[in-house]
N, CA, C, O and the ligand as a Tripos MOL2 file, in Angstrom:
@<TRIPOS>MOLECULE
protein
  253   251    64     0     0
PROTEIN
NO_CHARGES

@<TRIPOS>ATOM
      1 N           0.9120   -1.2000    0.0390 N.3       1 MET1
      2 CA          0.0720    0.0730    0.0400 C.3       1 MET1
      3 C           0.7560    1.3210    0.0270 C.2       1 MET1
      4 O           1.6790    1.5670    0.8030 O.2       1 MET1
      5 N           0.3340    2.1150   -0.8260 N.am      2 PRO2
      6 CA          1.2900    3.3740   -0.9640 C.3       2 PRO2
      7 C           1.1500    4.3500    0.4340 C.2       2 PRO2
      8 O           0.0920    4.7080    0.9510 O.2       2 PRO2
      9 N           2.3310    4.6240    0.8210 N.am      3 ILE3
     10 CA          2.3380    5.5710    1.9440 C.3       3 ILE3
     11 C           2.9810    6.8840    1.5080 C.2       3 ILE3
     12 O           4.1640    6.7860    1.1800 O.2       3 ILE3
     13 N           2.4700    8.0000    1.4470 N.am      4 PHE4
     14 CA          3.1540    9.2480    0.7900 C.3       4 PHE4
     15 C           3.3530   10.0440    2.0080 C.2       4 PHE4
     16 O           2.6860    9.9370    3.0380 O.2       4 PHE4
     17 N           4.4180   10.9240    1.7820 N.am      5 GLU5
     18 CA          4.8080   12.1060    2.6760 C.3       5 GLU5
     19 C           4.2830   13.3590    2.0410 C.2       5 GLU5
     20 O           4.4630   13.6930    0.8700 O.2       5 GLU5
     21 N           3.5430   14.0750    3.0500 N.am      6 TYR6
     22 CA          3.0390   15.4080    2.8090 C.3       6 TYR6
     23 C           3.6140   16.4930    3.4710 C.2       6 TYR6
     24 O           4.1150   16.1310    4.5360 O.2       6 TYR6
     25 N           3.7340   17.6980    3.2430 N.am      7 THR7
     26 CA          3.9600   18.7770    3.9530 C.3       7 THR7
     27 C           2.6780   19.8160    3.9780 C.2       7 THR7
     28 O           2.0520   20.0910    2.9550 O.2       7 THR7
     29 N           2.4000   20.2990    5.1380 N.am      8 CYS8
     30 CA          1.2780   21.0900    4.9820 C.3       8 CYS8
     31 C           1.6310   22.5440    4.9030 C.2       8 CYS8
     32 O           2.5470   22.9890    5.5950 O.2       8 CYS8
     33 N           0.9820   23.2580    4.1370 N.am      9 ASN9
     34 CA          1.2450   24.6550    3.9170 C.3       9 ASN9
     35 C           0.7500   25.6030    4.8800 C.2       9 ASN9
     36 O           1.2080   26.7450    4.9330 O.2       9 ASN9
     37 N          -0.1630   25.1900    5.6450 N.am     10 GLN10
     38 CA         -0.7790   26.0820    6.8920 C.3      10 GLN10
     39 C           0.1880   26.0330    8.0490 C.2      10 GLN10
     40 O           0.6680   27.0730    8.5020 O.2      10 GLN10
     41 N           0.4830   24.8390    8.5360 N.am     11 CYS11
     42 CA          1.0740   24.5810    9.7450 C.3      11 CYS11
     43 C           2.5400   24.0720    9.5850 C.2      11 CYS11
     44 O           3.2880   23.8970   10.5470 O.2      11 CYS11
     45 N           2.8940   23.8420    8.2400 N.am     12 LYS12
     46 CA          4.2870   23.4100    7.8860 C.3      12 LYS12
     47 C           4.7760   22.0680    8.4890 C.2      12 LYS12
     48 O           5.9760   21.8040    8.5730 O.2      12 LYS12
     49 N           3.7220   21.1710    8.9370 N.am     13 LYS13
     50 CA          3.9390   20.2600    9.4510 C.3      13 LYS13
     51 C           4.1660   18.9910    8.5430 C.2      13 LYS13
     52 O           3.3660   18.8640    7.6160 O.2      13 LYS13
     53 N           5.1170   18.0640    8.6810 N.am     14 ASP14
     54 CA          5.1460   16.8950    7.7960 C.3      14 ASP14
     55 C           4.4450   15.8790    8.2700 C.2      14 ASP14
     56 O           4.4460   15.6780    9.4840 O.2      14 ASP14
     57 N           3.6720   15.0020    7.3450 N.am     15 PHE15
     58 CA          2.9920   13.8350    7.9190 C.3      15 PHE15
     59 C           3.0730   12.8730    6.8370 C.2      15 PHE15
     60 O           3.2780   13.2710    5.6910 O.2      15 PHE15
     61 N           2.9000   11.3800    7.1560 N.am     16 GLU16
     62 CA          2.6210   10.6150    6.2120 C.3      16 GLU16
     63 C           1.1660   10.1350    6.2590 C.2      16 GLU16
     64 O           0.4000   10.1670    7.2220 O.2      16 GLU16
     65 N           0.9380    9.6670    4.9740 N.am     17 LYS17
     66 CA         -0.5730    9.1010    4.8830 C.3      17 LYS17
     67 C          -0.7530    8.0220    3.9910 C.2      17 LYS17
     68 O          -0.2130    8.0580    2.8850 O.2      17 LYS17
     69 N          -1.4540    7.0570    4.3450 N.am     18 LEU18
     70 CA         -1.7700    6.0100    3.5150 C.3      18 LEU18
     71 C          -2.7620    6.4730    2.4370 C.2      18 LEU18
     72 O          -3.8590    6.8880    2.8100 O.2      18 LEU18
     73 N          -2.4830    6.4360    1.2220 N.am     19 VAL19
     74 CA         -3.3620    6.8750    0.2620 C.3      19 VAL19
     75 C          -3.7220    5.7520   -0.8460 C.2      19 VAL19
     76 O          -2.8960    5.1640   -1.5450 O.2      19 VAL19
     77 N          -5.0610    5.5840   -0.8620 N.am     20 PHE20
     78 CA         -5.4060    4.6540   -1.9620 C.3      20 PHE20
     79 C          -5.6810    5.4030   -3.2170 C.2      20 PHE20
     80 O          -5.8730    6.6190   -3.1800 O.2      20 PHE20
     81 N          -5.7110    4.6840   -4.3930 N.am     21 ALA21
     82 CA         -6.0230    5.1010   -5.6740 C.3      21 ALA21
     83 C          -7.1850    6.1710   -5.6540 C.2      21 ALA21
     84 O          -8.2310    5.8800   -5.0720 O.2      21 ALA21
     85 N          -7.0440    7.3660   -6.2520 N.am     22 GLY22
     86 CA         -8.2530    8.2270   -6.3560 C.3      22 GLY22
     87 C          -8.3830    9.1030   -5.0500 C.2      22 GLY22
     88 O          -9.0710   10.1220   -5.1060 O.2      22 GLY22
     89 N          -7.8250    8.7930   -4.0150 N.am     23 GLU23
     90 CA         -7.9300    9.5020   -2.8860 C.3      23 GLU23
     91 C          -7.0410   10.6510   -2.4930 C.2      23 GLU23
     92 O          -7.2250   11.4320   -1.5600 O.2      23 GLU23
     93 N          -5.9820   10.6270   -3.4120 N.am     24 ASP24
     94 CA         -4.8190   11.7370   -3.1690 C.3      24 ASP24
     95 C          -5.2770   13.0730   -3.3650 C.2      24 ASP24
     96 O          -4.4680   13.9970   -3.2810 O.2      24 ASP24
     97 N          -6.5990   13.3040   -3.6420 N.am     25 LYS25
     98 CA         -6.9750   14.7720   -3.8000 C.3      25 LYS25
     99 C          -7.8750   15.2640   -2.7770 C.2      25 LYS25
    100 O          -8.3700   16.3900   -2.8240 O.2      25 LYS25
    101 N          -8.1230   14.2910   -1.7050 N.am     26 ASN26
    102 CA         -8.7440   14.7280   -0.5380 C.3      26 ASN26
    103 C          -7.8740   14.6040    0.7230 C.2      26 ASN26
    104 O          -8.4260   14.3620    1.7970 O.2      26 ASN26
    105 N          -6.7730   14.7290    0.6600 N.am     27 ILE27
    106 CA         -5.8200   14.7110    1.6890 C.3      27 ILE27
    107 C          -5.7470   15.9580    2.5550 C.2      27 ILE27
    108 O          -5.4510   17.0530    2.0750 O.2      27 ILE27
    109 N          -6.0350   15.7600    3.9050 N.am     28 SER28
    110 CA         -6.0370   16.8610    4.8840 C.3      28 SER28
    111 C          -4.9990   16.5460    5.8340 C.2      28 SER28
    112 O          -4.6250   15.4040    6.1000 O.2      28 SER28
    113 N          -4.4800   17.7870    6.4130 N.am     29 CYS29
    114 CA         -3.5040   17.8390    7.4280 C.3      29 CYS29
    115 C          -4.0870   17.2100    8.6450 C.2      29 CYS29
    116 O          -5.2000   17.5440    9.0520 O.2      29 CYS29
    117 N          -3.2970   16.2290    9.2850 N.am     30 PRO30
    118 CA         -3.9070   15.7310   10.5740 C.3      30 PRO30
    119 C          -3.7560   16.6880   11.7490 C.2      30 PRO30
    120 O          -4.2570   16.5070   12.8580 O.2      30 PRO30
    121 N          -3.0940   17.6110   11.4220 N.am     31 ASN31
    122 CA         -2.6370   18.6670   12.7020 C.3      31 ASN31
    123 C          -3.6450   19.7940   12.6220 C.2      31 ASN31
    124 O          -4.2580   20.1310   13.6340 O.2      31 ASN31
    125 N          -3.8330   20.3650   11.4990 N.am     32 CYS32
    126 CA         -4.8610   21.5580   11.4160 C.3      32 CYS32
    127 C          -6.0030   21.3610   10.4630 C.2      32 CYS32
    128 O          -6.7960   22.2650   10.2050 O.2      32 CYS32
    129 N          -6.0630   20.2280    9.9780 N.am     33 THR33
    130 CA         -7.1720   19.7680    8.9580 C.3      33 THR33
    131 C          -7.3210   20.5210    7.6860 C.2      33 THR33
    132 O          -8.2880   20.4050    6.9320 O.2      33 THR33
    133 N          -6.2150   21.3670    7.4800 N.am     34 SER34
    134 CA         -6.2510   21.9950    6.1090 C.3      34 SER34
    135 C          -5.9620   21.1180    4.9460 C.2      34 SER34
    136 O          -5.1830   20.1840    5.1370 O.2      34 SER34
    137 N          -6.4860   21.2880    3.7520 N.am     35 LYS35
    138 CA         -6.4480   20.5620    2.6540 C.3      35 LYS35
    139 C          -5.1680   21.0600    1.7660 C.2      35 LYS35
    140 O          -4.8500   20.5120    0.7100 O.2      35 LYS35
    141 N          -4.5130   22.1150    2.3080 N.am     36 ASP36
    142 CA         -3.4350   22.8220    1.4850 C.3      36 ASP36
    143 C          -2.1890   22.1020    1.8060 C.2      36 ASP36
    144 O          -1.3040   22.5800    2.5160 O.2      36 ASP36
    145 N          -2.1520   20.9530    1.2680 N.am     37 VAL37
    146 CA         -0.9130   20.1690    1.4740 C.3      37 VAL37
    147 C          -0.2820   19.8930    0.2100 C.2      37 VAL37
    148 O          -0.8770   19.9140   -0.8680 O.2      37 VAL37
    149 N           1.1980   19.5760    0.4050 N.am     38 ILE38
    150 CA          2.0620   19.1750   -0.8350 C.3      38 ILE38
    151 C           2.5210   17.7400   -0.6800 C.2      38 ILE38
    152 O           3.0650   17.3820    0.3650 O.2      38 ILE38
    153 N           2.3380   16.9920   -1.5860 N.am     39 LYS39
    154 CA          2.9140   15.6760   -1.6820 C.3      39 LYS39
    155 C           4.3070   15.6920   -1.9840 C.2      39 LYS39
    156 O           4.7260   16.3100   -2.9620 O.2      39 LYS39
    157 N           5.0870   15.0300   -1.1820 N.am     40 LYS40
    158 CA          6.5230   15.1010   -1.4440 C.3      40 LYS40
    159 C           6.8740   13.7520   -2.1680 C.2      40 LYS40
    160 O           6.7450   12.6120   -1.7240 O.2      40 LYS40
    161 N           7.3400   14.1490   -3.3670 N.am     41 MET41
    162 CA          7.4260   12.8720   -4.3740 C.3      41 MET41
    163 C           9.0510   12.3420   -4.4070 C.2      41 MET41
    164 O           9.5280   11.6110   -5.2760 O.2      41 MET41
    165 N           9.6380   12.8020   -3.4460 N.am     42 SER42
    166 CA         11.0820   12.3770   -3.5820 C.3      42 SER42
    167 C          11.2830   10.9680   -3.2560 C.2      42 SER42
    168 O          10.5540   10.4440   -2.4140 O.2      42 SER42
    169 N          12.2510   10.2690   -3.8740 N.am     43 ALA43
    170 CA         12.4640    8.9070   -3.8580 C.3      43 ALA43
    171 C          13.0920    8.6300   -2.3330 C.2      43 ALA43
    172 O          13.0590    7.4970   -1.8530 O.2      43 ALA43
    173 N          13.6340    9.6980   -1.6570 N.am     44 THR44
    174 CA         14.3450    9.3690   -0.4520 C.3      44 THR44
    175 C          13.1510    8.8740    0.6120 C.2      44 THR44
    176 O          13.5140    8.2130    1.5850 O.2      44 THR44
    177 N          11.8370    9.1610    0.4520 N.am     45 SER45
    178 CA         10.9870    8.8600    1.2900 C.3      45 SER45
    179 C          10.8620    7.4210    1.6970 C.2      45 SER45
    180 O          10.5600    6.9760    2.8040 O.2      45 SER45
    181 N          11.1730    6.7290    0.5080 N.am     46 PHE46
    182 CA         11.2220    5.1180    0.6130 C.3      46 PHE46
    183 C          12.3270    4.6890    1.6370 C.2      46 PHE46
    184 O          12.1040    3.9540    2.5990 O.2      46 PHE46
    185 N          13.5310    5.2260    1.3260 N.am     47 MET47
    186 CA         14.4780    4.7670    2.0670 C.3      47 MET47
    187 C          14.7080    5.4940    3.4600 C.2      47 MET47
    188 O          15.3100    4.9570    4.3900 O.2      47 MET47
    189 N          14.1450    6.8270    3.5110 N.am     48 GLY48
    190 CA         14.1810    7.6120    4.6670 C.3      48 GLY48
    191 C          13.0400    7.0400    5.7470 C.2      48 GLY48
    192 O          13.1600    7.2820    6.9480 O.2      48 GLY48
    193 N          12.1250    6.4010    5.3140 N.am     49 ALA49
    194 CA         11.0440    6.1270    6.1190 C.3      49 ALA49
    195 C          11.2780    5.1610    7.2540 C.2      49 ALA49
    196 O          10.6210    5.1700    8.2950 O.2      49 ALA49
    197 N          12.2160    4.3670    6.9900 N.am     50 SER50
    198 CA         12.5300    3.3560    8.2060 C.3      50 SER50
    199 C          13.5670    4.0480    9.0010 C.2      50 SER50
    200 O          13.5400    4.0070   10.2310 O.2      50 SER50
    201 N          14.5910    4.7610    8.2630 N.am     51 MET51
    202 CA         15.5990    5.5560    8.9820 C.3      51 MET51
    203 C          14.9450    6.6440    9.8260 C.2      51 MET51
    204 O          15.3010    6.7760   10.9970 O.2      51 MET51
    205 N          13.9190    7.5030    9.2460 N.am     52 GLY52
    206 CA         13.2270    8.4670    9.9920 C.3      52 GLY52
    207 C          12.4380    7.9170   11.2890 C.2      52 GLY52
    208 O          12.2290    8.6360   12.2660 O.2      52 GLY52
    209 N          12.0440    6.6530   11.2090 N.am     53 LYS53
    210 CA         11.3040    6.2720   12.3340 C.3      53 LYS53
    211 C          12.1820    5.9500   13.4780 C.2      53 LYS53
    212 O          11.9010    6.1880   14.6530 O.2      53 LYS53
    213 N          13.4140    5.3120   12.9910 N.am     54 CYS54
    214 CA         14.4810    5.0940   14.0370 C.3      54 CYS54
    215 C          14.8870    6.4140   14.6650 C.2      54 CYS54
    216 O          14.9400    6.5170   15.8900 O.2      54 CYS54
    217 N          15.1470    7.3280   13.9370 N.am     55 ALA55
    218 CA         15.4600    8.5910   14.5070 C.3      55 ALA55
    219 C          14.5390    9.2550   15.4860 C.2      55 ALA55
    220 O          14.9160    9.7990   16.5240 O.2      55 ALA55
    221 N          13.2190    9.1600   15.0420 N.am     56 THR56
    222 CA         12.1640    9.8350   15.8200 C.3      56 THR56
    223 C          11.8470    9.0500   17.1070 C.2      56 THR56
    224 O          11.3500    9.6350   18.0710 O.2      56 THR56
    225 N          12.1180    7.7730   17.1350 N.am     57 THR57
    226 CA         11.8760    6.9500   18.1780 C.3      57 THR57
    227 C          13.0770    6.9310   19.1810 C.2      57 THR57
    228 O          12.9270    6.6240   20.3640 O.2      57 THR57
    229 N          14.2730    7.2780   18.6320 N.am     58 PHE58
    230 CA         15.3820    7.3580   19.5740 C.3      58 PHE58
    231 C          15.1380    8.5130   20.5960 C.2      58 PHE58
    232 O          14.6450    9.6050   20.3150 O.2      58 PHE58
    233 N          15.5480    8.1110   21.7920 N.am     59 PRO59
    234 CA         15.3950    9.1070   22.9990 C.3      59 PRO59
    235 C          16.2350   10.1850   22.7180 C.2      59 PRO59
    236 O          17.4200    9.9570   22.4750 O.2      59 PRO59
    237 N          15.7700   11.4050   22.7130 N.am     60 LYS60
    238 CA         16.4330   12.6890   22.4250 C.3      60 LYS60
    239 C          17.3760   13.0270   23.4990 C.2      60 LYS60
    240 O          18.2870   13.8330   23.3100 O.2      60 LYS60
    241 N          17.1650   12.3790   24.7190 N.am     61 GLY61
    242 CA         18.0490   12.8290   25.9380 C.3      61 GLY61
    243 C          19.2220   11.7870   26.1270 C.2      61 GLY61
    244 O          19.8290   11.7240   27.1960 O.2      61 GLY61
    245 N          19.5120   10.9920   25.0780 N.am     62 ALA62
    246 CA         20.4890   10.1260   25.0690 C.3      62 ALA62
    247 C          21.9920   10.6750   25.1860 C.2      62 ALA62
    248 O          22.9700   10.1100   25.6750 O.2      62 ALA62
    249 N          21.8820   12.0370   24.5510 N.am     63 SER63
    250 CA         23.3660   12.5640   24.5950 C.3      63 SER63
    251 C          23.4130   13.3890   25.9820 C.2      63 SER63
    252 O          24.4520   13.9460   26.3340 O.2      63 SER63
    253 ZN         -1.5290   21.5570    8.8660 Zn       64 ZN64
@<TRIPOS>BOND
     1     1     2 1
     2     2     3 1
     3     3     4 2
     4     3     5 am
     5     5     6 1
     6     6     7 1
     7     7     8 2
     8     7     9 am
     9     9    10 1
    10    10    11 1
    11    11    12 2
    12    11    13 am
    13    13    14 1
    14    14    15 1
    15    15    16 2
    16    15    17 am
    17    17    18 1
    18    18    19 1
    19    19    20 2
    20    19    21 am
    21    21    22 1
    22    22    23 1
    23    23    24 2
    24    23    25 am
    25    25    26 1
    26    26    27 1
    27    27    28 2
    28    27    29 am
    29    29    30 1
    30    30    31 1
    31    31    32 2
    32    31    33 am
    33    33    34 1
    34    34    35 1
    35    35    36 2
    36    35    37 am
    37    37    38 1
    38    38    39 1
    39    39    40 2
    40    39    41 am
    41    41    42 1
    42    42    43 1
    43    43    44 2
    44    43    45 am
    45    45    46 1
    46    46    47 1
    47    47    48 2
    48    47    49 am
    49    49    50 1
    50    50    51 1
    51    51    52 2
    52    51    53 am
    53    53    54 1
    54    54    55 1
    55    55    56 2
    56    55    57 am
    57    57    58 1
    58    58    59 1
    59    59    60 2
    60    59    61 am
    61    61    62 1
    62    62    63 1
    63    63    64 2
    64    63    65 am
    65    65    66 1
    66    66    67 1
    67    67    68 2
    68    67    69 am
    69    69    70 1
    70    70    71 1
    71    71    72 2
    72    71    73 am
    73    73    74 1
    74    74    75 1
    75    75    76 2
    76    75    77 am
    77    77    78 1
    78    78    79 1
    79    79    80 2
    80    79    81 am
    81    81    82 1
    82    82    83 1
    83    83    84 2
    84    83    85 am
    85    85    86 1
    86    86    87 1
    87    87    88 2
    88    87    89 am
    89    89    90 1
    90    90    91 1
    91    91    92 2
    92    91    93 am
    93    93    94 1
    94    94    95 1
    95    95    96 2
    96    95    97 am
    97    97    98 1
    98    98    99 1
    99    99   100 2
   100    99   101 am
   101   101   102 1
   102   102   103 1
   103   103   104 2
   104   103   105 am
   105   105   106 1
   106   106   107 1
   107   107   108 2
   108   107   109 am
   109   109   110 1
   110   110   111 1
   111   111   112 2
   112   111   113 am
   113   113   114 1
   114   114   115 1
   115   115   116 2
   116   115   117 am
   117   117   118 1
   118   118   119 1
   119   119   120 2
   120   119   121 am
   121   121   122 1
   122   122   123 1
   123   123   124 2
   124   123   125 am
   125   125   126 1
   126   126   127 1
   127   127   128 2
   128   127   129 am
   129   129   130 1
   130   130   131 1
   131   131   132 2
   132   131   133 am
   133   133   134 1
   134   134   135 1
   135   135   136 2
   136   135   137 am
   137   137   138 1
   138   138   139 1
   139   139   140 2
   140   139   141 am
   141   141   142 1
   142   142   143 1
   143   143   144 2
   144   143   145 am
   145   145   146 1
   146   146   147 1
   147   147   148 2
   148   147   149 am
   149   149   150 1
   150   150   151 1
   151   151   152 2
   152   151   153 am
   153   153   154 1
   154   154   155 1
   155   155   156 2
   156   155   157 am
   157   157   158 1
   158   158   159 1
   159   159   160 2
   160   159   161 am
   161   161   162 1
   162   162   163 1
   163   163   164 2
   164   163   165 am
   165   165   166 1
   166   166   167 1
   167   167   168 2
   168   167   169 am
   169   169   170 1
   170   170   171 1
   171   171   172 2
   172   171   173 am
   173   173   174 1
   174   174   175 1
   175   175   176 2
   176   175   177 am
   177   177   178 1
   178   178   179 1
   179   179   180 2
   180   179   181 am
   181   181   182 1
   182   182   183 1
   183   183   184 2
   184   183   185 am
   185   185   186 1
   186   186   187 1
   187   187   188 2
   188   187   189 am
   189   189   190 1
   190   190   191 1
   191   191   192 2
   192   191   193 am
   193   193   194 1
   194   194   195 1
   195   195   196 2
   196   195   197 am
   197   197   198 1
   198   198   199 1
   199   199   200 2
   200   199   201 am
   201   201   202 1
   202   202   203 1
   203   203   204 2
   204   203   205 am
   205   205   206 1
   206   206   207 1
   207   207   208 2
   208   207   209 am
   209   209   210 1
   210   210   211 1
   211   211   212 2
   212   211   213 am
   213   213   214 1
   214   214   215 1
   215   215   216 2
   216   215   217 am
   217   217   218 1
   218   218   219 1
   219   219   220 2
   220   219   221 am
   221   221   222 1
   222   222   223 1
   223   223   224 2
   224   223   225 am
   225   225   226 1
   226   226   227 1
   227   227   228 2
   228   227   229 am
   229   229   230 1
   230   230   231 1
   231   231   232 2
   232   231   233 am
   233   233   234 1
   234   234   235 1
   235   235   236 2
   236   235   237 am
   237   237   238 1
   238   238   239 1
   239   239   240 2
   240   239   241 am
   241   241   242 1
   242   242   243 1
   243   243   244 2
   244   243   245 am
   245   245   246 1
   246   246   247 1
   247   247   248 2
   248   247   249 am
   249   249   250 1
   250   250   251 1
   251   251   252 2
@<TRIPOS>SUBSTRUCTURE
     1 MET1         2 RESIDUE 1 A MET
     2 PRO2         6 RESIDUE 1 A PRO
     3 ILE3        10 RESIDUE 1 A ILE
     4 PHE4        14 RESIDUE 1 A PHE
     5 GLU5        18 RESIDUE 1 A GLU
     6 TYR6        22 RESIDUE 1 A TYR
     7 THR7        26 RESIDUE 1 A THR
     8 CYS8        30 RESIDUE 1 A CYS
     9 ASN9        34 RESIDUE 1 A ASN
    10 GLN10       38 RESIDUE 1 A GLN
    11 CYS11       42 RESIDUE 1 A CYS
    12 LYS12       46 RESIDUE 1 A LYS
    13 LYS13       50 RESIDUE 1 A LYS
    14 ASP14       54 RESIDUE 1 A ASP
    15 PHE15       58 RESIDUE 1 A PHE
    16 GLU16       62 RESIDUE 1 A GLU
    17 LYS17       66 RESIDUE 1 A LYS
    18 LEU18       70 RESIDUE 1 A LEU
    19 VAL19       74 RESIDUE 1 A VAL
    20 PHE20       78 RESIDUE 1 A PHE
    21 ALA21       82 RESIDUE 1 A ALA
    22 GLY22       86 RESIDUE 1 A GLY
    23 GLU23       90 RESIDUE 1 A GLU
    24 ASP24       94 RESIDUE 1 A ASP
    25 LYS25       98 RESIDUE 1 A LYS
    26 ASN26      102 RESIDUE 1 A ASN
    27 ILE27      106 RESIDUE 1 A ILE
    28 SER28      110 RESIDUE 1 A SER
    29 CYS29      114 RESIDUE 1 A CYS
    30 PRO30      118 RESIDUE 1 A PRO
    31 ASN31      122 RESIDUE 1 A ASN
    32 CYS32      126 RESIDUE 1 A CYS
    33 THR33      130 RESIDUE 1 A THR
    34 SER34      134 RESIDUE 1 A SER
    35 LYS35      138 RESIDUE 1 A LYS
    36 ASP36      142 RESIDUE 1 A ASP
    37 VAL37      146 RESIDUE 1 A VAL
    38 ILE38      150 RESIDUE 1 A ILE
    39 LYS39      154 RESIDUE 1 A LYS
    40 LYS40      158 RESIDUE 1 A LYS
    41 MET41      162 RESIDUE 1 A MET
    42 SER42      166 RESIDUE 1 A SER
    43 ALA43      170 RESIDUE 1 A ALA
    44 THR44      174 RESIDUE 1 A THR
    45 SER45      178 RESIDUE 1 A SER
    46 PHE46      182 RESIDUE 1 A PHE
    47 MET47      186 RESIDUE 1 A MET
    48 GLY48      190 RESIDUE 1 A GLY
    49 ALA49      194 RESIDUE 1 A ALA
    50 SER50      198 RESIDUE 1 A SER
    51 MET51      202 RESIDUE 1 A MET
    52 GLY52      206 RESIDUE 1 A GLY
    53 LYS53      210 RESIDUE 1 A LYS
    54 CYS54      214 RESIDUE 1 A CYS
    55 ALA55      218 RESIDUE 1 A ALA
    56 THR56      222 RESIDUE 1 A THR
    57 THR57      226 RESIDUE 1 A THR
    58 PHE58      230 RESIDUE 1 A PHE
    59 PRO59      234 RESIDUE 1 A PRO
    60 LYS60      238 RESIDUE 1 A LYS
    61 GLY61      242 RESIDUE 1 A GLY
    62 ALA62      246 RESIDUE 1 A ALA
    63 SER63      250 RESIDUE 1 A SER
    64 ZN64       253 GROUP 0 **** ****
């Protein structure tokens, strides 16, 4: 299933969304519910997804 990364134009938040065919025109920001979002089409989202999750779950107070 395709998971795309989006950036919200309103609150500038990045989020990932599971998008089925034909539903990519009704994406709304989970933070502010704005539909003014940009789909990030970079190929790095595939590679970065697993790495990003590791980074975000890593405790920030470790250092
Ligand atoms: Zn937003």
